[in-house]
N, C-alpha and C positions, 0 to 999 in steps of 0.2 A: 504494500500500500504506500502511495506517495505521502510524503510528509506535507503538512499544510503550509501554504505560502500565501502571503498577502503583500500587496504593493501599497505605496503611499502616493498621494497626488497633492501638488502644491502649485500655487500661483508663482510665477517668476516675476515678481514686482519690479518694475523699472526696465524690463527687457522689451524691446520692440520686436526683436527677432531671436531665433535660436542662436545665430552667430553672436549677438550681443551677450547672451548668457554664457557662451563658450569663452568669449573674451574676458568677462567678469571672473569666471572660474579660474582663468589662467593667472590672475593677480595673486600675489603671495598672501594677501590678507584673507583670501577666500579658500585657502588651502590648509590641510592638516600639517602636522610637523613633518610627515614623510612626503609632502608635496602633492598629495592627492586632493582633488576638489572636495569640499565639504560644505554643508549647509548647517548652520547652528540654529537650533530652535529651542524655545522655552520648555516645551513639553517632551518628556521621554515616552516613546511609544510603549504601551503595555503589552503589545503583541510582538515584542522584540524577536522572539524565537522564530515566528512565522515570517517576519520581514527578512531576517538573516538566512532564511531557507530558500534564497533565490529571488527575493523581492526587488523591485525597482522603484524609483521615484519618477512619476510621470509629471512633466512640467506643462503648465498651462501658460501660454504666451499669447497675450492680446485676446483672451477669451476662448482660445482653441488649444486643446491638448495637441502638442506638436512633436514631442520627443520624450525619451526616458533615459535614465542612467541606472545601472545596477548598483544596489546598495551593498557595499563591502563590509561595513561594520558601523557600530555606534560608539562614539567616544564621549567620555565625560569631559565637559568643558566648564571650568569654573570662571565666571565672569569677574571683572574688576570689582563688582558689587558683592562678590562672594556667593552668588547664586549658581547652583548646579544647572547646567543646560546640556542638551544632547547635540553632539556633532555628528551629523549623518554623513559618513565618508563614502564617496562615490567613485565608481569607475570613471576615468576620464572620457571613455568612449560615449559619445552622444548618439543614441539610436533614434532615428526619425520614425515617427509613427503616423498612422493615418489620422487625419484631423478629426477631432471630436469636440463639439461645442461644450463649454463648461461655464456656468454662471460663477460670478465672483463669490469667494468664501474666505473666511479667516483661517490662518494657520494651515496645517496639513490635515488630510483626511485619509482614512484607509480606503483602498481601492481593490476590491476582490479581483482575482485573476480573470474570472469570467467577464468582468465589466471593462477590462483594460482594452484600449484600442490596439489593434494588431500593428506590428512593425511593418514599415514599408519594405518591399523587396530590396535586397542589397543594391541592385542596379539603380533603384530610384532614390536611394538615400543621398546621392550626390547631385541629383538633378536640381535645377532651380526650383525652389518651392513656389507653390501657387501664391498669388497675392492674398493677403489675409482676408480681405472682404469676399473674394471669390471662394476661398476655402470655407469661410463661414457660411456662405450661401449654399454651397454644395452639401455641407454637413447638415444644414437645416432641412434640406429636402431628402436627406438620407443617402446621397450618392457616396459620401465619404464616411 
């Protein structure tokens, strides 16, 4: 029997494109001590075991799920205020996904594997992405 797995979904606040997010993650302050990209969040996921069993974080950019990164580990990060936070350490590979509309929400959410948008075929991951508005319109009518 397969071990249970769950993903996370998060808004990429401030990113206009996936490339913007990749550029941000390349900055030293967005990386863990070993140079891997990480996202620091206030809440520690209660379903840590399921996340670390092959889960990814799916990124919402401009209202559309556009990509994902495999979650490698969760690191404890103590802020300058002494508060414990969760550093979600990510595989640097950004995997493009089929576009899926997502309304704004706070923080991160669990995303069951069955509800996650599929990856784009390898050949399509380097193609010029559709304009955001076209992608949104196609997702609204169920084409993407």
